[in-house]
N, CA, C and O atoms as a MOPAC input file, in Angstrom:
PM7 MOZYME 1SCF
protein

 N     10.51200 1   -21.09500 1     1.07000 1
 C     10.50000 1   -20.70100 1     2.41500 1
 C     11.40000 1   -19.51900 1     2.62300 1
 O     10.94600 1   -18.37500 1     2.65000 1
 N     12.69800 1   -19.79600 1     2.77200 1
 C     13.70100 1   -18.67400 1     2.83600 1
 C     13.64600 1   -17.79900 1     4.06000 1
 O     14.34700 1   -16.78700 1     4.07500 1
 N     12.90200 1   -18.08500 1     5.06000 1
 C     12.87100 1   -17.22500 1     6.22700 1
 C     14.10300 1   -17.45700 1     7.04800 1
 O     14.34800 1   -18.57600 1     7.49900 1
 N     14.88500 1   -16.42300 1     7.25300 1
 C     16.21700 1   -16.59900 1     7.95600 1
 C     16.03300 1   -16.67300 1     9.40800 1
 O     15.12200 1   -16.03500 1     9.93400 1
 N     16.88000 1   -17.45300 1    10.13800 1
 C     16.79100 1   -17.51300 1    11.56400 1
 C     16.98600 1   -16.17700 1    12.13400 1
 O     16.33200 1   -15.83700 1    13.12000 1
 N     17.85600 1   -15.38100 1    11.57300 1
 C     18.05500 1   -13.99600 1    12.08000 1
 C     16.81700 1   -13.25000 1    12.08400 1
 O     16.54900 1   -12.52000 1    13.03800 1
 N     16.04500 1   -13.37500 1    11.09700 1
 C     14.62300 1   -12.71300 1    10.95700 1
 C     13.66600 1   -13.19200 1    12.05100 1
 O     12.85700 1   -12.41800 1    12.56200 1
 N     13.76200 1   -14.40900 1    12.38400 1
 C     12.94000 1   -14.89500 1    13.44800 1
 C     13.38500 1   -14.38800 1    14.84800 1
 O     12.57000 1   -13.99500 1    15.68300 1
 N     14.72200 1   -14.42000 1    15.05300 1
 C     15.24800 1   -13.75400 1    16.32500 1
 C     14.82000 1   -12.35400 1    16.38900 1
 O     14.26500 1   -11.95600 1    17.41300 1
 N     15.02200 1   -11.57400 1    15.40600 1
 C     14.72200 1   -10.15000 1    15.31700 1
 C     13.16200 1    -9.92900 1    15.65300 1
 O     12.78700 1    -9.08600 1    16.46700 1
 N     12.36000 1   -10.71300 1    14.99200 1
 C     10.89800 1   -10.71800 1    15.23600 1
 C     10.51700 1   -11.02800 1    16.69600 1
 O      9.71500 1   -10.31000 1    17.29300 1
 N     11.08300 1   -12.08100 1    17.25800 1
 C     10.91400 1   -12.44600 1    18.58500 1
 C     11.35500 1   -11.40700 1    19.56300 1
 O     10.65500 1   -11.17200 1    20.54800 1
 N     12.40600 1   -10.80900 1    19.36200 1
 C     12.98400 1    -9.70100 1    20.17700 1
 C     12.01900 1    -8.62800 1    20.16700 1
 O     11.65000 1    -8.16800 1    21.24800 1
 N     11.54400 1    -8.15300 1    19.03400 1
 C     10.55700 1    -7.13600 1    18.87100 1
 C      9.29400 1    -7.45000 1    19.60900 1
 O      8.77800 1    -6.62000 1    20.35700 1
 N      8.77800 1    -8.67700 1    19.40100 1
 C      7.59100 1    -9.08000 1    20.01700 1
 C      7.71300 1    -9.18800 1    21.53400 1
 O      6.78300 1    -8.86400 1    22.27200 1
 N      8.89900 1    -9.65800 1    21.99200 1
 C      9.11200 1    -9.68700 1    23.47400 1
 C      9.28200 1    -8.21400 1    24.04500 1
 O      8.91500 1    -7.95800 1    25.19200 1
 N      9.75900 1    -7.39900 1    23.34500 1
 C      9.86400 1    -5.98400 1    23.96900 1
 C      8.49000 1    -5.43000 1    24.00700 1
 O      8.09100 1    -4.84500 1    25.01400 1
 N      7.71500 1    -5.59400 1    22.90500 1
 C      6.33300 1    -5.02100 1    22.84600 1
 C      5.46800 1    -5.77600 1    23.95100 1
 O      4.68600 1    -5.16500 1    24.68000 1
 N      5.64400 1    -6.98500 1    24.00900 1
 C      4.81000 1    -7.76200 1    24.93500 1
 C      5.04600 1    -7.33100 1    26.44500 1
 O      4.13900 1    -7.39300 1    27.27500 1
 N      6.17700 1    -6.94100 1    26.70500 1
 C      6.46200 1    -6.49500 1    28.10000 1
 C      5.79400 1    -5.30300 1    28.43400 1
 O      5.53100 1    -5.02100 1    29.60400 1
 N      5.46600 1    -4.49500 1    27.35500 1
 C      4.75100 1    -3.17800 1    27.49200 1
 C      3.25900 1    -3.49200 1    27.55100 1
 O      2.50500 1    -2.81600 1    28.25100 1
 N      2.83800 1    -4.51100 1    26.82000 1
 C      1.33500 1    -4.76100 1    26.74700 1
 C      1.02200 1    -5.97300 1    27.70400 1
 O      1.72000 1    -6.17800 1    28.69800 1
 N      0.01300 1    -6.72300 1    27.39100 1
 C     -0.31900 1    -7.86500 1    28.14800 1
 C      0.73600 1    -8.96400 1    27.97100 1
 O      0.97600 1    -9.36400 1    26.83200 1
 N      1.33400 1    -9.43700 1    28.95300 1
 C      2.38500 1   -10.39300 1    28.77900 1
 C      1.92500 1   -11.78800 1    28.35400 1
 O      0.87800 1   -12.26400 1    28.79200 1
 N      2.69300 1   -12.41800 1    27.52400 1
 C      2.41000 1   -13.86400 1    27.25500 1
 C      3.26800 1   -14.68600 1    28.20000 1
 O      4.32800 1   -14.20400 1    28.60000 1
 N      2.88100 1   -15.88800 1    28.58100 1
 C      3.71700 1   -16.66500 1    29.46600 1
 C      4.93900 1   -17.04700 1    28.89300 1
 O      5.05300 1   -17.10200 1    27.66800 1
 N      5.94400 1   -17.33900 1    29.71600 1
 C      7.35700 1   -17.76000 1    29.22200 1
 C      7.22200 1   -18.94100 1    28.26200 1
 O      6.52400 1   -19.92400 1    28.51100 1
 N      7.88800 1   -18.78600 1    27.22700 1
 C      7.86900 1   -19.84700 1    26.17800 1
 C      6.74300 1   -19.69300 1    25.20500 1
 O      6.51700 1   -20.63400 1    24.44400 1
 N      5.99500 1   -18.58100 1    25.14400 1
 C      4.95000 1   -18.25800 1    24.31600 1
 C      5.14500 1   -16.86600 1    23.67200 1
 O      5.94200 1   -16.03800 1    24.11400 1
 N      4.39700 1   -16.68500 1    22.65000 1
 C      4.40300 1   -15.28100 1    22.07700 1
 C      3.08600 1   -15.03600 1    21.58300 1
 O      2.32100 1   -15.95800 1    21.29900 1
 N      2.76100 1   -13.70200 1    21.45700 1
 C      1.40800 1   -13.28600 1    20.96100 1
 C      1.53100 1   -13.05000 1    19.43500 1
 O      2.51700 1   -12.49400 1    18.95000 1
 N      0.53100 1   -13.47700 1    18.73200 1
 C      0.43900 1   -13.15200 1    17.25500 1
 C     -0.96200 1   -12.61700 1    17.08900 1
 O     -1.88500 1   -12.97100 1    17.82300 1
 N     -1.09700 1   -11.71600 1    16.05700 1
 C     -2.45500 1   -11.17600 1    15.73400 1
 C     -2.73400 1   -11.58600 1    14.35400 1
 O     -1.90500 1   -11.48700 1    13.45000 1
 N     -3.94500 1   -12.05600 1    14.21000 1
 C     -4.42400 1   -12.73500 1    12.92700 1
 C     -5.76300 1   -12.19100 1    12.52300 1
 O     -6.62800 1   -11.92100 1    13.35600 1
 N     -5.92200 1   -12.03000 1    11.20000 1
 C     -7.20500 1   -11.85300 1    10.61000 1
 C     -7.50900 1   -10.26000 1    10.60900 1
 O     -6.75600 1    -9.42300 1    11.10600 1
 N     -8.71600 1    -9.99100 1     9.97700 1
 C     -9.07500 1    -8.58700 1     9.82000 1
 C     -9.38000 1    -7.93700 1    11.18300 1
 O     -9.18100 1    -6.73200 1    11.33800 1
 N     -9.79700 1    -8.60800 1    12.04300 1
 C    -10.10100 1    -8.05700 1    13.38200 1
 C     -8.85100 1    -8.16600 1    14.32200 1
 O     -8.94300 1    -7.83600 1    15.50500 1
 N     -7.74700 1    -8.60600 1    13.81100 1
 C     -6.52500 1    -8.73900 1    14.55300 1
 C     -6.73200 1    -9.53900 1    15.93500 1
 O     -6.36100 1    -9.07900 1    17.01500 1
 N     -7.30600 1   -10.66900 1    15.79600 1
 C     -7.52300 1   -11.54400 1    16.92900 1
 C     -6.16700 1   -12.00000 1    17.58700 1
 O     -5.28900 1   -12.50500 1    16.88900 1
 N     -6.02700 1   -11.83500 1    18.78300 1
 C     -4.81700 1   -12.24900 1    19.46100 1
 C     -4.74600 1   -13.67800 1    19.85700 1
 O     -5.64300 1   -14.16200 1    20.54600 1
 N     -3.75400 1   -14.36100 1    19.46900 1
 C     -3.47500 1   -15.85000 1    19.70500 1
 C     -2.07700 1   -15.81900 1    20.61100 1
 O     -1.17200 1   -15.03800 1    20.31300 1
 N     -1.99100 1   -16.57700 1    21.55100 1
 C     -0.78900 1   -16.78400 1    22.24800 1
 C     -0.42500 1   -18.14800 1    22.05400 1
 O     -1.11500 1   -19.06100 1    22.50700 1
 N      0.72100 1   -18.35200 1    21.34300 1
 C      1.19100 1   -19.62000 1    20.80000 1
 C      2.57700 1   -19.96200 1    21.33000 1
 O      3.36100 1   -19.05800 1    21.61600 1
 N      2.90400 1   -21.27200 1    21.47200 1
 C      4.24600 1   -21.72400 1    21.93600 1
 C      5.22100 1   -21.30100 1    20.89700 1
 O      4.91700 1   -21.27600 1    19.70400 1
 N      6.46600 1   -20.94900 1    21.37700 1
 C      7.50500 1   -20.58200 1    20.50700 1
 C      7.96900 1   -21.82700 1    19.67200 1
 O      8.66200 1   -21.67900 1    18.66600 1
 N      7.58200 1   -23.01000 1    20.10200 1
 C      8.00600 1   -24.19300 1    19.33900 1
 C      7.28200 1   -24.16800 1    17.92700 1
 O      7.73600 1   -24.84300 1    17.00300 1
 N      6.18800 1   -23.40700 1    17.77700 1
 C      5.55900 1   -23.26200 1    16.43700 1
 C      6.59200 1   -22.62600 1    15.35000 1
 O      6.47700 1   -22.81800 1    14.14000 1
 N      7.53800 1   -21.90300 1    15.90200 1
 C      8.42100 1   -21.30700 1    14.96800 1
 C      9.31300 1   -22.24700 1    14.14700 1
 O      9.91200 1   -21.86100 1    13.14300 1
 N      9.37200 1   -23.51100 1    14.62600 1
 C     10.14700 1   -24.52600 1    14.02600 1
 C      9.45600 1   -25.26600 1    12.90900 1
 O     10.06200 1   -26.02600 1    12.15300 1
 N      8.00300 1   -24.98400 1    12.82400 1
 C      7.15400 1   -25.72600 1    11.89800 1
 C      7.27800 1   -24.98500 1    10.47800 1
 O      7.14400 1   -23.77100 1    10.32200 1
 N      7.57000 1   -25.96700 1     9.42000 1
 C      7.67100 1   -25.32200 1     8.12000 1
 C      6.41800 1   -24.46700 1     7.72400 1
 O      6.61800 1   -23.38300 1     7.17400 1
 N      5.30500 1   -24.83300 1     7.93800 1
 C      4.02100 1   -24.13900 1     7.53100 1
 C      3.97600 1   -22.80200 1     8.27200 1
 O      3.59700 1   -21.78600 1     7.68900 1
 N      4.36900 1   -22.79400 1     9.59000 1
 C      4.42500 1   -21.60600 1    10.24700 1
 C      5.53100 1   -20.55300 1     9.80900 1
 O      5.40100 1   -19.33200 1     9.89700 1
 N      6.52400 1   -21.16100 1     9.37300 1
 C      7.68900 1   -20.38300 1     8.81400 1
 C      7.20600 1   -19.71800 1     7.44700 1
 O      7.68100 1   -18.64500 1     7.07600 1
 N      6.26300 1   -20.38700 1     6.73400 1
 C      5.74300 1   -19.77400 1     5.51000 1
 C      4.92800 1   -18.58100 1     5.94400 1
 O      5.01000 1   -17.54400 1     5.28500 1
 N      4.14600 1   -18.65100 1     7.00400 1
 C      3.38800 1   -17.55000 1     7.47700 1
 C      4.16500 1   -16.32300 1     7.87100 1
 O      3.77400 1   -15.17500 1     7.66200 1
 N      5.39600 1   -16.68100 1     8.50900 1
 C      6.33400 1   -15.61900 1     8.97500 1
 C      6.92900 1   -14.93700 1     7.79000 1
 O      7.16200 1   -13.72800 1     7.81600 1
 N      7.19800 1   -15.73700 1     6.67900 1
 C      7.69600 1   -15.05200 1     5.50800 1
 C      6.71300 1   -14.12000 1     4.90200 1
 O      7.07700 1   -13.04600 1     4.42100 1
 N      5.40600 1   -14.52800 1     4.91600 1
 C      4.37400 1   -13.63100 1     4.43200 1
 C      4.26300 1   -12.36900 1     5.30200 1
 O      4.05500 1   -11.26200 1     4.80400 1
 N      4.40300 1   -12.56600 1     6.55400 1
 C      4.28200 1   -11.41000 1     7.49200 1
 C      5.53500 1   -10.48200 1     7.22100 1
 O      5.38900 1    -9.26100 1     7.17600 1
 N      6.75200 1   -11.07500 1     7.04400 1
 C      7.95400 1   -10.29500 1     6.72900 1
 C      7.77300 1    -9.41800 1     5.49300 1
 O      8.19400 1    -8.26200 1     5.44600 1
 N      7.10100 1   -10.04600 1     4.45500 1
 C      6.94100 1    -9.33700 1     3.12700 1
 C      5.95900 1    -8.24900 1     3.31200 1
 O      6.16300 1    -7.15700 1     2.78100 1
 N      4.82800 1    -8.48800 1     4.08200 1
 C      3.74100 1    -7.55100 1     4.13000 1
 C      4.12600 1    -6.48700 1     5.18300 1
 O      3.87100 1    -5.30300 1     4.95900 1
 N      4.75300 1    -6.89100 1     6.36500 1
 C      4.84600 1    -5.86100 1     7.39400 1
 C      6.30400 1    -5.57200 1     7.75800 1
 O      6.54900 1    -4.65800 1     8.54500 1
 N      7.27800 1    -6.30400 1     7.22600 1
 C      8.64200 1    -6.10000 1     7.61200 1
 C      8.76300 1    -6.52200 1     9.12900 1
 O      8.14500 1    -7.51900 1     9.50200 1
 N      9.47300 1    -5.85900 1     9.94600 1
 C      9.67600 1    -6.24600 1    11.29500 1
 C      8.99000 1    -5.27500 1    12.24500 1
 O      9.21400 1    -5.34900 1    13.45400 1
 N      8.16200 1    -4.36600 1    11.73800 1
 C      7.52400 1    -3.41100 1    12.50900 1
 C      6.05100 1    -3.88800 1    12.80100 1
 O      5.18900 1    -3.77200 1    11.93000 1
 N      5.78400 1    -4.40500 1    13.99100 1
 C      4.44000 1    -4.89700 1    14.29600 1
 C      3.83500 1    -4.13800 1    15.41700 1
 O      4.04600 1    -4.45700 1    16.58700 1
 N      3.01200 1    -3.03900 1    15.04200 1
 C      2.58400 1    -2.14100 1    15.97300 1
 C      1.53300 1    -2.67300 1    17.02500 1
 O      1.17700 1    -1.95000 1    17.95600 1
 N      1.05900 1    -3.90900 1    16.86200 1
 C      0.15400 1    -4.44400 1    17.69800 1
 C      0.79900 1    -5.06500 1    18.93900 1
 O      0.08600 1    -5.47600 1    19.85400 1
 N      2.12700 1    -5.14100 1    18.99000 1
 C      2.80700 1    -5.64700 1    20.08400 1
 C      3.21200 1    -7.08600 1    20.07200 1
 O      3.86900 1    -7.57700 1    20.99000 1
 N      2.80600 1    -7.77000 1    19.00300 1
 C      3.20100 1    -9.12700 1    18.70300 1
 C      3.26800 1    -9.20800 1    17.17500 1
 O      3.12600 1    -8.23100 1    16.44000 1
 N      3.50100 1   -10.47500 1    16.75800 1
 C      3.60500 1   -10.62100 1    15.37800 1
 C      2.33900 1   -10.50700 1    14.66000 1
 O      1.37000 1   -11.10700 1    15.12400 1
 N      2.20900 1    -9.79600 1    13.55300 1
 C      0.91600 1    -9.76000 1    12.78600 1
 C      1.06400 1   -10.72100 1    11.64200 1
 O      1.96300 1   -10.58500 1    10.81200 1
 N      0.18200 1   -11.69400 1    11.59800 1
 C      0.16200 1   -12.70600 1    10.62500 1
 C     -0.90500 1   -12.40600 1     9.54000 1
 O     -2.09000 1   -12.35900 1     9.87000 1
 N     -0.51300 1   -12.19500 1     8.21900 1
 C     -1.49900 1   -11.85900 1     7.24300 1
 C     -2.29600 1   -12.99700 1     6.59500 1
 O     -2.11700 1   -13.33600 1     5.42500 1
 N     -3.13500 1   -13.53600 1     7.37200 1
 C     -4.09200 1   -14.62300 1     6.89100 1
 C     -5.37800 1   -14.54400 1     7.68900 1
 O     -5.47400 1   -13.77100 1     8.64300 1
 N     -6.32300 1   -15.30100 1     7.32400 1
 C     -7.56300 1   -15.21100 1     8.10500 1
 C     -7.40600 1   -16.19000 1     9.31100 1
 O     -6.55900 1   -17.08400 1     9.34400 1
 N     -8.27200 1   -15.93900 1    10.25900 1
 C     -8.25900 1   -16.77700 1    11.56000 1
 C     -8.48700 1   -18.19100 1    11.15800 1
 O     -7.85700 1   -19.07300 1    11.74100 1
 N     -9.35600 1   -18.49500 1    10.18700 1
 C     -9.62300 1   -19.97200 1     9.88500 1
 C     -8.31200 1   -20.53100 1     9.22600 1
 O     -7.94200 1   -21.66000 1     9.55100 1
 N     -7.67200 1   -19.88000 1     8.41800 1
 C     -6.38500 1   -20.44400 1     7.85600 1
 C     -5.35000 1   -20.69300 1     9.00900 1
 O     -4.71800 1   -21.74400 1     9.11700 1
 N     -5.24400 1   -19.67400 1     9.82200 1
 C     -4.25600 1   -19.75800 1    10.93300 1
 C     -4.55800 1   -20.97600 1    11.82900 1
 O     -3.65700 1   -21.72500 1    12.20600 1
 N     -5.87000 1   -21.15300 1    12.16400 1
 C     -6.21900 1   -22.22300 1    13.07800 1
 C     -6.12100 1   -23.59800 1    12.36800 1
 O     -5.85900 1   -24.60000 1    13.03300 1
 N     -6.32200 1   -23.66300 1    11.06100 1
 C     -6.12300 1   -24.87200 1    10.27900 1
 C     -4.66600 1   -25.31300 1    10.31700 1
 O     -4.36100 1   -26.48600 1    10.52900 1
 N     -3.76800 1   -24.34100 1    10.10800 1
 C     -2.33800 1   -24.61800 1     9.98300 1
 C     -1.78400 1   -24.97400 1    11.39900 1
 O     -0.96400 1   -25.88700 1    11.49700 1
 N     -2.17700 1   -24.33000 1    12.42700 1
 C     -1.56500 1   -24.53400 1    13.76500 1
 C     -2.27800 1   -25.65900 1    14.50900 1
 O     -1.76000 1   -26.08400 1    15.54200 1
 N     -3.38000 1   -26.15500 1    14.08400 1
 C     -4.12000 1   -27.27700 1    14.75700 1
 C     -3.27500 1   -28.55400 1    14.74200 1
 O     -3.36400 1   -29.38800 1    15.64300 1
 N     -2.51100 1   -28.67400 1    13.77000 1
 C     -1.73500 1   -29.95400 1    13.60100 1
 C     -0.44400 1   -29.91400 1    14.31400 1
 O      0.21600 1   -30.95300 1    14.32800 1
 N      0.00400 1   -28.88200 1    14.89900 1
 C      1.25600 1   -28.71200 1    15.57100 1
 C      1.36200 1   -29.47300 1    16.85900 1
 O      2.47500 1   -29.79400 1    17.27500 1
 N      0.31200 1   -29.76800 1    17.48900 1
 C      0.27000 1   -30.34600 1    18.88800 1
 C      0.46800 1   -31.79000 1    18.86800 1
 O      0.46500 1   -32.42900 1    19.92100 1

């Protein structure tokens, strides 16, 4: 896993700054972009505590660093994989 809390905070800060310029996500949520078509999902920040979501964040860090031009986090997986992983968090 190895995704540092500092990295999560930095990514959230960047996402929050960009979200304020784009379409806002409700308080306690953040926007992520997933798949080839960059479909936007608004997810609870509590997902950041889930180990499987942290794995996705690590992949995003490796592929994109902390520069996410879409205004939210860009997750490098298919929509199907993302929905399968996040469906169990509720």
